[in-house]
Each structure stands twice: as structure tokens, then as C-alpha cells.
mmCIF file as gemmi writes it, N, C-alpha and C atoms, coordinates in Angstrom:
data_model
loop_
_atom_site.group_PDB
_atom_site.id
_atom_site.type_symbol
_atom_site.label_atom_id
_atom_site.label_alt_id
_atom_site.label_comp_id
_atom_site.label_asym_id
_atom_site.label_entity_id
_atom_site.label_seq_id
_atom_site.pdbx_PDB_ins_code
_atom_site.Cartn_x
_atom_site.Cartn_y
_atom_site.Cartn_z
_atom_site.occupancy
_atom_site.B_iso_or_equiv
_atom_site.pdbx_formal_charge
_atom_site.auth_seq_id
_atom_site.auth_asym_id
_atom_site.pdbx_PDB_model_num
ATOM 1 N N . MET Axp A 1 ? -9.722 10.046 -23.525 1 0 ? 1 A 1
ATOM 2 C CA . MET Axp A 1 ? -10.669 9.63 -23.747 1 0 ? 1 A 1
ATOM 3 C C . MET Axp A 1 ? -11.335 8.695 -23.346 1 0 ? 1 A 1
ATOM 4 N N . ASN Axp A 2 ? -10.441 7.461 -23.08 1 0 ? 2 A 1
ATOM 5 C CA . ASN Axp A 2 ? -10.904 6.323 -22.489 1 0 ? 2 A 1
ATOM 6 C C . ASN Axp A 2 ? -11.408 6.553 -21.062 1 0 ? 2 A 1
ATOM 7 N N . LEU Axp A 3 ? -10.738 7.113 -20.336 1 0 ? 3 A 1
ATOM 8 C CA . LEU Axp A 3 ? -11.169 7.489 -18.861 1 0 ? 3 A 1
ATOM 9 C C . LEU Axp A 3 ? -12.535 8.297 -19.137 1 0 ? 3 A 1
ATOM 10 N N . CYS Axp A 4 ? -12.667 9.167 -19.71 1 0 ? 4 A 1
ATOM 11 C CA . CYS Axp A 4 ? -14.29 9.971 -19.772 1 0 ? 4 A 1
ATOM 12 C C . CYS Axp A 4 ? -15.146 9.003 -20.431 1 0 ? 4 A 1
ATOM 13 N N . THR Axp A 5 ? -14.794 8.024 -21.291 1 0 ? 5 A 1
ATOM 14 C CA . THR Axp A 5 ? -15.916 7.116 -21.772 1 0 ? 5 A 1
ATOM 15 C C . THR Axp A 5 ? -16.321 6.339 -20.928 1 0 ? 5 A 1
ATOM 16 N N . ASN Axp A 6 ? -15.523 5.977 -20.034 1 0 ? 6 A 1
ATOM 17 C CA . ASN Axp A 6 ? -15.736 4.927 -19.103 1 0 ? 6 A 1
ATOM 18 C C . ASN Axp A 6 ? -16.753 5.799 -18.092 1 0 ? 6 A 1
ATOM 19 N N . ALA Axp A 7 ? -16.41 6.996 -17.781 1 0 ? 7 A 1
ATOM 20 C CA . ALA Axp A 7 ? -17.307 7.886 -16.791 1 0 ? 7 A 1
ATOM 21 C C . ALA Axp A 7 ? -18.619 7.97 -17.468 1 0 ? 7 A 1
ATOM 22 N N . ALA Axp A 8 ? -18.846 8.04 -18.613 1 0 ? 8 A 1
ATOM 23 C CA . ALA Axp A 8 ? -19.975 8.417 -19.435 1 0 ? 8 A 1
ATOM 24 C C . ALA Axp A 8 ? -20.809 7.114 -19.366 1 0 ? 8 A 1
ATOM 25 N N . HIS Axp A 9 ? -20.125 6.088 -19.388 1 0 ? 9 A 1
ATOM 26 C CA . HIS Axp A 9 ? -21.003 4.64 -19.557 1 0 ? 9 A 1
ATOM 27 C C . HIS Axp A 9 ? -21.542 4.532 -18.291 1 0 ? 9 A 1
ATOM 28 N N . ALA Axp A 10 ? -20.766 4.876 -17.042 1 0 ? 10 A 1
ATOM 29 C CA . ALA Axp A 10 ? -21.322 4.708 -15.511 1 0 ? 10 A 1
ATOM 30 C C . ALA Axp A 10 ? -22.461 5.865 -15.217 1 0 ? 10 A 1
ATOM 31 N N . MET Axp A 11 ? -22.753 6.801 -16.412 1 0 ? 11 A 1
ATOM 32 C CA . MET Axp A 11 ? -23.735 7.364 -15.652 1 0 ? 11 A 1
ATOM 33 C C . MET Axp A 11 ? -24.732 7.735 -16.987 1 0 ? 11 A 1
ATOM 34 N N . GLU Axp A 12 ? -24.77 6.515 -17.808 1 0 ? 12 A 1
ATOM 35 C CA . GLU Axp A 12 ? -25.688 6.345 -18.913 1 0 ? 12 A 1
ATOM 36 C C . GLU Axp A 12 ? -27.048 6.569 -18.38 1 0 ? 12 A 1
ATOM 37 N N . ARG Axp A 13 ? -27.446 5.782 -17.37 1 0 ? 13 A 1
ATOM 38 C CA . ARG Axp A 13 ? -29.012 5.46 -16.897 1 0 ? 13 A 1
ATOM 39 C C . ARG Axp A 13 ? -29.428 6.611 -16.379 1 0 ? 13 A 1
ATOM 40 N N . GLU Axp A 14 ? -28.856 7.246 -15.499 1 0 ? 14 A 1
ATOM 41 C CA . GLU Axp A 14 ? -29.213 8.356 -14.554 1 0 ? 14 A 1
ATOM 42 C C . GLU Axp A 14 ? -28.556 9.766 -14.745 1 0 ? 14 A 1
ATOM 43 N N . GLY Axp A 15 ? -27.508 9.962 -15.682 1 0 ? 15 A 1
ATOM 44 C CA . GLY Axp A 15 ? -27.078 11.027 -16.254 1 0 ? 15 A 1
ATOM 45 C C . GLY Axp A 15 ? -25.747 11.551 -14.84 1 0 ? 15 A 1
ATOM 46 N N . GLY Axp A 16 ? -25.508 12.68 -14.811 1 0 ? 16 A 1
ATOM 47 C CA . GLY Axp A 16 ? -24.401 12.81 -13.855 1 0 ? 16 A 1
ATOM 48 C C . GLY Axp A 16 ? -23.53 13.964 -14.238 1 0 ? 16 A 1
ATOM 49 N N . ILE Axp A 17 ? -22.432 14.183 -13.204 1 0 ? 17 A 1
ATOM 50 C CA . ILE Axp A 17 ? -21.457 14.936 -13.724 1 0 ? 17 A 1
ATOM 51 C C . ILE Axp A 17 ? -20.078 14.495 -14.085 1 0 ? 17 A 1
ATOM 52 N N . LEU Axp A 18 ? -19.546 14.665 -14.883 1 0 ? 18 A 1
ATOM 53 C CA . LEU Axp A 18 ? -17.994 14.665 -15.305 1 0 ? 18 A 1
ATOM 54 C C . LEU Axp A 18 ? -17.211 15.876 -15.027 1 0 ? 18 A 1
ATOM 55 N N . GLN Axp A 19 ? -16.212 15.389 -14.156 1 0 ? 19 A 1
ATOM 56 C CA . GLN Axp A 19 ? -15.225 16.822 -13.682 1 0 ? 19 A 1
ATOM 57 C C . GLN Axp A 19 ? -13.815 16.494 -14.135 1 0 ? 19 A 1
ATOM 58 N N . ILE Axp A 20 ? -13.336 17.41 -14.803 1 0 ? 20 A 1
ATOM 59 C CA . ILE Axp A 20 ? -11.698 17.32 -14.896 1 0 ? 20 A 1
ATOM 60 C C . ILE Axp A 20 ? -11.069 18.365 -14.447 1 0 ? 20 A 1
ATOM 61 N N . ARG Axp A 21 ? -10.031 18.22 -13.736 1 0 ? 21 A 1
ATOM 62 C CA . ARG Axp A 21 ? -9.359 19.322 -12.895 1 0 ? 21 A 1
ATOM 63 C C . ARG Axp A 21 ? -7.86 18.938 -13.361 1 0 ? 21 A 1
ATOM 64 N N . MET Axp A 22 ? -7.198 20.289 -13.293 1 0 ? 22 A 1
ATOM 65 C CA . MET Axp A 22 ? -5.824 20.176 -13.354 1 0 ? 22 A 1
ATOM 66 C C . MET Axp A 22 ? -5.062 21.155 -12.632 1 0 ? 22 A 1
ATOM 67 N N . ALA Axp A 23 ? -3.814 20.907 -12.088 1 0 ? 23 A 1
ATOM 68 C CA . ALA Axp A 23 ? -3.057 21.798 -11.316 1 0 ? 23 A 1
ATOM 69 C C . ALA Axp A 23 ? -1.915 21.436 -11.184 1 0 ? 23 A 1
ATOM 70 N N . ASP Axp A 24 ? -0.701 22.456 -11.28 1 0 ? 24 A 1
ATOM 71 C CA . ASP Axp A 24 ? 0.534 22.286 -10.873 1 0 ? 24 A 1
ATOM 72 C C . ASP Axp A 24 ? 0.598 21.864 -9.595 1 0 ? 24 A 1
ATOM 73 N N . VAL Axp A 25 ? 1.764 20.864 -9.536 1 0 ? 25 A 1
ATOM 74 C CA . VAL Axp A 25 ? 2.11 20.498 -8.018 1 0 ? 25 A 1
ATOM 75 C C . VAL Axp A 25 ? 3.574 20.386 -7.916 1 0 ? 25 A 1
ATOM 76 N N . GLU Axp A 26 ? 4.093 20.653 -6.689 1 0 ? 26 A 1
ATOM 77 C CA . GLU Axp A 26 ? 5.464 20.236 -6.75 1 0 ? 26 A 1
ATOM 78 C C . GLU Axp A 26 ? 5.714 19.166 -5.516 1 0 ? 26 A 1
ATOM 79 N N . LEU Axp A 27 ? 6.124 17.75 -5.843 1 0 ? 27 A 1
ATOM 80 C CA . LEU Axp A 27 ? 5.997 16.879 -4.938 1 0 ? 27 A 1
ATOM 81 C C . LEU Axp A 27 ? 7.534 16.664 -4.207 1 0 ? 27 A 1
ATOM 82 N N . GLY Axp A 28 ? 7.63 16.668 -3.022 1 0 ? 28 A 1
ATOM 83 C CA . GLY Axp A 28 ? 8.844 16.382 -2.431 1 0 ? 28 A 1
ATOM 84 C C . GLY Axp A 28 ? 9.273 14.974 -2.181 1 0 ? 28 A 1
ATOM 85 N N . ALA Axp A 29 ? 10.32 14.471 -1.684 1 0 ? 29 A 1
ATOM 86 C CA . ALA Axp A 29 ? 10.81 13.176 -1.466 1 0 ? 29 A 1
ATOM 87 C C . ALA Axp A 29 ? 9.63 12.484 -0.35 1 0 ? 29 A 1
ATOM 88 N N . SER Axp A 30 ? 9.277 12.969 0.471 1 0 ? 30 A 1
ATOM 89 C CA . SER Axp A 30 ? 8.11 12.376 1.467 1 0 ? 30 A 1
ATOM 90 C C . SER Axp A 30 ? 6.811 12.099 0.558 1 0 ? 30 A 1
ATOM 91 N N . ASP Axp A 31 ? 6.608 12.877 -0.47 1 0 ? 31 A 1
ATOM 92 C CA . ASP Axp A 31 ? 5.36 12.854 -1.164 1 0 ? 31 A 1
ATOM 93 C C . ASP Axp A 31 ? 5.479 11.532 -2.243 1 0 ? 31 A 1
ATOM 94 N N . VAL Axp A 32 ? 6.855 11.157 -2.753 1 0 ? 32 A 1
ATOM 95 C CA . VAL Axp A 32 ? 6.862 10.174 -3.315 1 0 ? 32 A 1
ATOM 96 C C . VAL Axp A 32 ? 7.501 9.027 -3.111 1 0 ? 32 A 1
ATOM 97 N N . ARG Axp A 33 ? 7.622 8.694 -1.657 1 0 ? 33 A 1
ATOM 98 C CA . ARG Axp A 33 ? 8.253 7.591 -1.192 1 0 ? 33 A 1
ATOM 99 C C . ARG Axp A 33 ? 7.344 6.174 -1.392 1 0 ? 33 A 1
ATOM 100 N N . PHE Axp A 34 ? 6.227 6.104 -1.613 1 0 ? 34 A 1
ATOM 101 C CA . PHE Axp A 34 ? 5.461 5.133 -1.966 1 0 ? 34 A 1
ATOM 102 C C . PHE Axp A 34 ? 4.769 5.03 -3.424 1 0 ? 34 A 1
ATOM 103 N N . GLY Axp A 35 ? 5.414 5.997 -4.145 1 0 ? 35 A 1
ATOM 104 C CA . GLY Axp A 35 ? 4.803 6.318 -5.528 1 0 ? 35 A 1
ATOM 105 C C . GLY Axp A 35 ? 5.536 5.356 -6.732 1 0 ? 35 A 1
ATOM 106 N N . GLY Axp A 36 ? 6.201 4.156 -6.381 1 0 ? 36 A 1
ATOM 107 C CA . GLY Axp A 36 ? 6.684 3.528 -7.536 1 0 ? 36 A 1
ATOM 108 C C . GLY Axp A 36 ? 7.943 4.079 -8.133 1 0 ? 36 A 1
ATOM 109 N N . ASP Axp A 37 ? 7.865 4.658 -9.501 1 0 ? 37 A 1
ATOM 110 C CA . ASP Axp A 37 ? 8.758 5.303 -10.064 1 0 ? 37 A 1
ATOM 111 C C . ASP Axp A 37 ? 8.984 6.707 -10.078 1 0 ? 37 A 1
ATOM 112 N N . LEU Axp A 38 ? 7.738 7.344 -9.242 1 0 ? 38 A 1
ATOM 113 C CA . LEU Axp A 38 ? 7.63 8.833 -9.074 1 0 ? 38 A 1
ATOM 114 C C . LEU Axp A 38 ? 8.942 9.193 -8.533 1 0 ? 38 A 1
ATOM 115 N N . LYS Axp A 39 ? 9.527 10.651 -9.047 1 0 ? 39 A 1
ATOM 116 C CA . LYS Axp A 39 ? 10.488 11.246 -8.544 1 0 ? 39 A 1
ATOM 117 C C . LYS Axp A 39 ? 10.088 12.692 -8.008 1 0 ? 39 A 1
ATOM 118 N N . PRO Axp A 40 ? 10.674 13.229 -7.082 1 0 ? 40 A 1
ATOM 119 C CA . PRO Axp A 40 ? 10.535 14.307 -6.733 1 0 ? 40 A 1
ATOM 120 C C . PRO Axp A 40 ? 10.563 15.626 -7.708 1 0 ? 40 A 1
ATOM 121 N N . GLY Axp A 41 ? 9.885 16.435 -7.709 1 0 ? 41 A 1
ATOM 122 C CA . GLY Axp A 41 ? 9.69 17.295 -8.9 1 0 ? 41 A 1
ATOM 123 C C . GLY Axp A 41 ? 8.521 17.972 -9.123 1 0 ? 41 A 1
ATOM 124 N N . ARG Axp A 42 ? 8.168 18.802 -10.385 1 0 ? 42 A 1
ATOM 125 C CA . ARG Axp A 42 ? 7.006 19.346 -10.772 1 0 ? 42 A 1
ATOM 126 C C . ARG Axp A 42 ? 6.262 18.91 -11.646 1 0 ? 42 A 1
ATOM 127 N N . TYR Axp A 43 ? 5.025 18.63 -11.433 1 0 ? 43 A 1
ATOM 128 C CA . TYR Axp A 43 ? 4.006 17.703 -12.112 1 0 ? 43 A 1
ATOM 129 C C . TYR Axp A 43 ? 2.804 18.617 -12.374 1 0 ? 43 A 1
ATOM 130 N N . VAL Axp A 44 ? 1.943 17.858 -13.379 1 0 ? 44 A 1
ATOM 131 C CA . VAL Axp A 44 ? 0.697 18.308 -13.482 1 0 ? 44 A 1
ATOM 132 C C . VAL Axp A 44 ? -0.069 17.257 -12.998 1 0 ? 44 A 1
ATOM 133 N N . ARG Axp A 45 ? -1.04 17.672 -11.965 1 0 ? 45 A 1
ATOM 134 C CA . ARG Axp A 45 ? -2.087 16.598 -11.454 1 0 ? 45 A 1
ATOM 135 C C . ARG Axp A 45 ? -3.383 16.653 -12.293 1 0 ? 45 A 1
ATOM 136 N N . VAL Axp A 46 ? -3.888 15.437 -12.751 1 0 ? 46 A 1
ATOM 137 C CA . VAL Axp A 46 ? -4.904 15.661 -13.612 1 0 ? 46 A 1
ATOM 138 C C . VAL Axp A 46 ? -6.011 14.596 -12.79 1 0 ? 46 A 1
ATOM 139 N N . THR Axp A 47 ? -7.175 15.453 -12.261 1 0 ? 47 A 1
ATOM 140 C CA . THR Axp A 47 ? -8.129 14.7 -11.59 1 0 ? 47 A 1
ATOM 141 C C . THR Axp A 47 ? -9.292 14.68 -12.257 1 0 ? 47 A 1
ATOM 142 N N . VAL Axp A 48 ? -10.121 13.391 -12.214 1 0 ? 48 A 1
ATOM 143 C CA . VAL Axp A 48 ? -11.214 12.915 -13.005 1 0 ? 48 A 1
ATOM 144 C C . VAL Axp A 48 ? -12.065 12.341 -12.108 1 0 ? 48 A 1
ATOM 145 N N . THR Axp A 49 ? -13.378 12.842 -12.058 1 0 ? 49 A 1
ATOM 146 C CA . THR Axp A 49 ? -14.243 12.357 -11.181 1 0 ? 49 A 1
ATOM 147 C C . THR Axp A 49 ? -15.599 12.419 -11.776 1 0 ? 49 A 1
ATOM 148 N N . ASP Axp A 50 ? -16.508 11.627 -11.49 1 0 ? 50 A 1
ATOM 149 C CA . ASP Axp A 50 ? -17.738 11.466 -11.992 1 0 ? 50 A 1
ATOM 150 C C . ASP Axp A 50 ? -18.804 11.069 -10.975 1 0 ? 50 A 1
ATOM 151 N N . THR Axp A 51 ? -19.92 11.238 -11.403 1 0 ? 51 A 1
ATOM 152 C CA . THR Axp A 51 ? -20.956 10.909 -10.226 1 0 ? 51 A 1
ATOM 153 C C . THR Axp A 51 ? -21.646 9.403 -10.67 1 0 ? 51 A 1
ATOM 154 N N . GLY Axp A 52 ? -21 8.679 -11.377 1 0 ? 52 A 1
ATOM 155 C CA . GLY Axp A 52 ? -21.493 7.151 -11.832 1 0 ? 52 A 1
ATOM 156 C C . GLY Axp A 52 ? -21.658 6.429 -10.764 1 0 ? 52 A 1
ATOM 157 N N . HIS Axp A 53 ? -21.976 5.085 -11.071 1 0 ? 53 A 1
ATOM 158 C CA . HIS Axp A 53 ? -22.308 4.197 -10.067 1 0 ? 53 A 1
ATOM 159 C C . HIS Axp A 53 ? -20.986 3.55 -9.164 1 0 ? 53 A 1
ATOM 160 N N . GLY Axp A 54 ? -20.112 3.933 -9.74 1 0 ? 54 A 1
ATOM 161 C CA . GLY Axp A 54 ? -18.69 3.564 -9.267 1 0 ? 54 A 1
ATOM 162 C C . GLY Axp A 54 ? -18.222 2.483 -9.479 1 0 ? 54 A 1
ATOM 163 N N . ILE Axp A 55 ? -17.082 1.653 -8.928 1 0 ? 55 A 1
ATOM 164 C CA . ILE Axp A 55 ? -16.36 0.506 -9.34 1 0 ? 55 A 1
ATOM 165 C C . ILE Axp A 55 ? -16.685 -0.398 -8.148 1 0 ? 55 A 1
ATOM 166 N N . ASP Axp A 56 ? -16.96 -1.522 -8.56 1 0 ? 56 A 1
ATOM 167 C CA . ASP Axp A 56 ? -17.201 -2.563 -7.306 1 0 ? 56 A 1
ATOM 168 C C . ASP Axp A 56 ? -16.004 -3.098 -6.65 1 0 ? 56 A 1
ATOM 169 N N . PRO Axp A 57 ? -15.864 -2.891 -5.42 1 0 ? 57 A 1
ATOM 170 C CA . PRO Axp A 57 ? -14.501 -3.244 -4.539 1 0 ? 57 A 1
ATOM 171 C C . PRO Axp A 57 ? -14.116 -4.481 -5.044 1 0 ? 57 A 1
ATOM 172 N N . ALA Axp A 58 ? -14.944 -5.468 -5.431 1 0 ? 58 A 1
ATOM 173 C CA . ALA Axp A 58 ? -14.291 -6.774 -5.878 1 0 ? 58 A 1
ATOM 174 C C . ALA Axp A 58 ? -13.639 -6.909 -7.278 1 0 ? 58 A 1
ATOM 175 N N . VAL Axp A 59 ? -13.503 -5.71 -7.93 1 0 ? 59 A 1
ATOM 176 C CA . VAL Axp A 59 ? -12.829 -5.751 -9.288 1 0 ? 59 A 1
ATOM 177 C C . VAL Axp A 59 ? -11.835 -4.765 -9.3 1 0 ? 59 A 1
ATOM 178 N N . SER Axp A 60 ? -11.872 -3.75 -8.29 1 0 ? 60 A 1
ATOM 179 C CA . SER Axp A 60 ? -11.251 -2.596 -8.314 1 0 ? 60 A 1
ATOM 180 C C . SER Axp A 60 ? -9.525 -2.828 -8.681 1 0 ? 60 A 1
ATOM 181 N N . GLN Axp A 61 ? -9.31 -4.062 -8.035 1 0 ? 61 A 1
ATOM 182 C CA . GLN Axp A 61 ? -7.836 -4.367 -8.114 1 0 ? 61 A 1
ATOM 183 C C . GLN Axp A 61 ? -7.208 -4.684 -9.467 1 0 ? 61 A 1
ATOM 184 N N . ARG Axp A 62 ? -8.402 -4.681 -10.347 1 0 ? 62 A 1
ATOM 185 C CA . ARG Axp A 62 ? -8.032 -5.457 -11.582 1 0 ? 62 A 1
ATOM 186 C C . ARG Axp A 62 ? -8.411 -4.396 -12.793 1 0 ? 62 A 1
ATOM 187 N N . ILE Axp A 63 ? -8.547 -3.207 -12.521 1 0 ? 63 A 1
ATOM 188 C CA . ILE Axp A 63 ? -9.275 -2.288 -13.336 1 0 ? 63 A 1
ATOM 189 C C . ILE Axp A 63 ? -8.25 -1.834 -14.532 1 0 ? 63 A 1
ATOM 190 N N . PHE Axp A 64 ? -6.919 -1.83 -14.286 1 0 ? 64 A 1
ATOM 191 C CA . PHE Axp A 64 ? -5.721 -1.369 -15.275 1 0 ? 64 A 1
ATOM 192 C C . PHE Axp A 64 ? -5.308 -2.745 -16.053 1 0 ? 64 A 1
ATOM 193 N N . GLU Axp A 65 ? -5.634 -3.839 -15.858 1 0 ? 65 A 1
ATOM 194 C CA . GLU Axp A 65 ? -5.333 -4.894 -16.382 1 0 ? 65 A 1
ATOM 195 C C . GLU Axp A 65 ? -5.432 -4.818 -17.863 1 0 ? 65 A 1
ATOM 196 N N . PRO Axp A 66 ? -4.853 -5.105 -18.725 1 0 ? 66 A 1
ATOM 197 C CA . PRO Axp A 66 ? -5.075 -5.33 -20.178 1 0 ? 66 A 1
ATOM 198 C C . PRO Axp A 66 ? -6.318 -6.565 -20.379 1 0 ? 66 A 1
ATOM 199 N N . TYR Axp A 67 ? -7.079 -6.32 -21.146 1 0 ? 67 A 1
ATOM 200 C CA . TYR Axp A 67 ? -8.34 -7.1 -21.447 1 0 ? 67 A 1
ATOM 201 C C . TYR Axp A 67 ? -9.257 -7.526 -20.441 1 0 ? 67 A 1
ATOM 202 N N . PHE Axp A 68 ? -9.034 -6.915 -19.267 1 0 ? 68 A 1
ATOM 203 C CA . PHE Axp A 68 ? -10.027 -7.104 -17.941 1 0 ? 68 A 1
ATOM 204 C C . PHE Axp A 68 ? -11.299 -6.13 -18.419 1 0 ? 68 A 1
ATOM 205 N N . THR Axp A 69 ? -12.597 -6.711 -18.555 1 0 ? 69 A 1
ATOM 206 C CA . THR Axp A 69 ? -13.483 -5.687 -18.407 1 0 ? 69 A 1
ATOM 207 C C . THR Axp A 69 ? -14.967 -6.248 -17.772 1 0 ? 69 A 1
ATOM 208 N N . THR Axp A 70 ? -15.756 -5.311 -17.473 1 0 ? 70 A 1
ATOM 209 C CA . THR Axp A 70 ? -16.923 -5.952 -16.673 1 0 ? 70 A 1
ATOM 210 C C . THR Axp A 70 ? -17.999 -5.503 -17.611 1 0 ? 70 A 1
ATOM 211 N N . LYS Axp A 71 ? -17.718 -4.843 -18.959 1 0 ? 71 A 1
ATOM 212 C CA . LYS Axp A 71 ? -18.649 -4.738 -20.084 1 0 ? 71 A 1
ATOM 213 C C . LYS Axp A 71 ? -19.005 -5.816 -20.85 1 0 ? 71 A 1
ATOM 214 N N . PRO Axp A 72 ? -20.24 -6.006 -21.413 1 0 ? 72 A 1
ATOM 215 C CA . PRO Axp A 72 ? -20.445 -6.895 -22.204 1 0 ? 72 A 1
ATOM 216 C C . PRO Axp A 72 ? -19.919 -6.888 -23.599 1 0 ? 72 A 1
ATOM 217 N N . LYS Axp A 73 ? -19.889 -5.396 -24.035 1 0 ? 73 A 1
ATOM 218 C CA . LYS Axp A 73 ? -18.971 -5.383 -25.365 1 0 ? 73 A 1
ATOM 219 C C . LYS Axp A 73 ? -17.59 -4.686 -24.931 1 0 ? 73 A 1
ATOM 220 N N . GLY Axp A 74 ? -17.172 -4.854 -24.015 1 0 ? 74 A 1
ATOM 221 C CA . GLY Axp A 74 ? -15.986 -3.991 -23.844 1 0 ? 74 A 1
ATOM 222 C C . GLY Axp A 74 ? -14.773 -4.862 -24.186 1 0 ? 74 A 1
ATOM 223 N N . THR Axp A 75 ? -13.594 -4.101 -24.405 1 0 ? 75 A 1
ATOM 224 C CA . THR Axp A 75 ? -12.387 -4.595 -24.822 1 0 ? 75 A 1
ATOM 225 C C . THR Axp A 75 ? -11.347 -4.902 -23.851 1 0 ? 75 A 1
ATOM 226 N N . GLY Axp A 76 ? -11.615 -4.153 -22.574 1 0 ? 76 A 1
ATOM 227 C CA . GLY Axp A 76 ? -10.532 -3.868 -21.574 1 0 ? 76 A 1
ATOM 228 C C . GLY Axp A 76 ? -9.386 -3.468 -21.76 1 0 ? 76 A 1
ATOM 229 N N . LEU Axp A 77 ? -9.493 -2.399 -22.974 1 0 ? 77 A 1
ATOM 230 C CA . LEU Axp A 77 ? -7.931 -1.833 -23.141 1 0 ? 77 A 1
ATOM 231 C C . LEU Axp A 77 ? -8.311 -0.413 -22.666 1 0 ? 77 A 1
ATOM 232 N N . GLY Axp A 78 ? -9.386 0.174 -22.563 1 0 ? 78 A 1
ATOM 233 C CA . GLY Axp A 78 ? -9.562 1.647 -22.131 1 0 ? 78 A 1
ATOM 234 C C . GLY Axp A 78 ? -8.753 2.104 -20.765 1 0 ? 78 A 1
ATOM 235 N N . LEU Axp A 79 ? -8.878 1.312 -19.693 1 0 ? 79 A 1
ATOM 236 C CA . LEU Axp A 79 ? -8.249 1.748 -18.693 1 0 ? 79 A 1
ATOM 237 C C . LEU Axp A 79 ? -6.59 1.508 -18.832 1 0 ? 79 A 1
ATOM 238 N N . ALA Axp A 80 ? -6.58 0.354 -19.292 1 0 ? 80 A 1
ATOM 239 C CA . ALA Axp A 80 ? -5.125 -0.183 -19.374 1 0 ? 80 A 1
ATOM 240 C C . ALA Axp A 80 ? -4.359 0.882 -20.182 1 0 ? 80 A 1
ATOM 241 N N . THR Axp A 81 ? -4.859 1.388 -21.276 1 0 ? 81 A 1
ATOM 242 C CA . THR Axp A 81 ? -4.387 2.373 -22.054 1 0 ? 81 A 1
ATOM 243 C C . THR Axp A 81 ? -4.328 3.698 -21.276 1 0 ? 81 A 1
ATOM 244 N N . VAL Axp A 82 ? -4.9 4.055 -20.533 1 0 ? 82 A 1
ATOM 245 C CA . VAL Axp A 82 ? -4.767 5.254 -19.757 1 0 ? 82 A 1
ATOM 246 C C . VAL Axp A 82 ? -3.653 5.05 -18.721 1 0 ? 82 A 1
ATOM 247 N N . PHE Axp A 83 ? -3.677 3.952 -18.097 1 0 ? 83 A 1
ATOM 248 C CA . PHE Axp A 83 ? -2.683 3.853 -17.072 1 0 ? 83 A 1
ATOM 249 C C . PHE Axp A 83 ? -1.065 3.852 -17.942 1 0 ? 83 A 1
ATOM 250 N N . GLY Axp A 84 ? -1.101 3.147 -19.18 1 0 ? 84 A 1
ATOM 251 C CA . GLY Axp A 84 ? 0.188 3.179 -19.932 1 0 ? 84 A 1
ATOM 252 C C . GLY Axp A 84 ? 0.541 4.684 -20.292 1 0 ? 84 A 1
ATOM 253 N N . ILE Axp A 85 ? -0.529 5.306 -20.954 1 0 ? 85 A 1
ATOM 254 C CA . ILE Axp A 85 ? -0.102 6.815 -21.175 1 0 ? 85 A 1
ATOM 255 C C . ILE Axp A 85 ? 0.485 7.51 -20.071 1 0 ? 85 A 1
ATOM 256 N N . VAL Axp A 86 ? -0.222 7.49 -19.038 1 0 ? 86 A 1
ATOM 257 C CA . VAL Axp A 86 ? 0.057 8.208 -17.51 1 0 ? 86 A 1
ATOM 258 C C . VAL Axp A 86 ? 1.717 7.985 -17.23 1 0 ? 86 A 1
ATOM 259 N N . LYS Axp A 87 ? 1.755 6.479 -17.514 1 0 ? 87 A 1
ATOM 260 C CA . LYS Axp A 87 ? 3.117 6.157 -16.89 1 0 ? 87 A 1
ATOM 261 C C . LYS Axp A 87 ? 4.148 6.503 -17.938 1 0 ? 87 A 1
ATOM 262 N N . GLN Axp A 88 ? 4.027 6.595 -18.96 1 0 ? 88 A 1
ATOM 263 C CA . GLN Axp A 88 ? 4.678 6.681 -20.324 1 0 ? 88 A 1
ATOM 264 C C . GLN Axp A 88 ? 5.284 8.297 -20.275 1 0 ? 88 A 1
ATOM 265 N N . HIS Axp A 89 ? 4.225 9.246 -19.698 1 0 ? 89 A 1
ATOM 266 C CA . HIS Axp A 89 ? 4.708 10.634 -19.589 1 0 ? 89 A 1
ATOM 267 C C . HIS Axp A 89 ? 5.072 10.862 -18.285 1 0 ? 89 A 1
ATOM 268 N N . GLN Axp A 90 ? 5.277 10.009 -17.214 1 0 ? 90 A 1
ATOM 269 C CA . GLN Axp A 90 ? 5.8 10.005 -15.854 1 0 ? 90 A 1
ATOM 270 C C . GLN Axp A 90 ? 4.917 11.039 -15.039 1 0 ? 90 A 1
């Protein structure tokens, strides 16, 4: 929900398309060598895209930090929560 809410905010003014896709994938050793804790095996790949205004490159390195936000009324917990849930579920 947090990820989709951020996408919706990015498309508030001009509208747009939010697309969510899921696919089964099999990752081998060469696929996960730079993936941190990722191990070879079967996964579900979730891809979320939107046609919003995008993320400013100046802040893109910080978007998963807890309490970092670019929104006047944001808490900075949305993408940090998404990251935590994905990591927790491997």
C-alpha cells in the first residue's frame, strides 16, 4: 500500500498509470552475486511502475531511509516500511 500511495501522489496533478506485475523467477548464483543477502533459488518478482514525475536524482539514494521525506506532510516511513517488508520476506 505504501508504495502504491507514493505512486498515486506522484500522479496527483496529471493522472497516470500505476502498473503492478508479478512473475515467478529462478535466480542462479550469477544473478545474486551483487544482491546482498539474496541467495540462488525461486522467487516472486514484483515490479511496480508509474507514470508520475519520478524521483529527483539528488534524493534517490535516501528514499529508503526511515523518516526521510520530500513531502510537506510526509512521515518518511512509507518506503522504509516497504523495504523492511521485502527484506523480511527475502
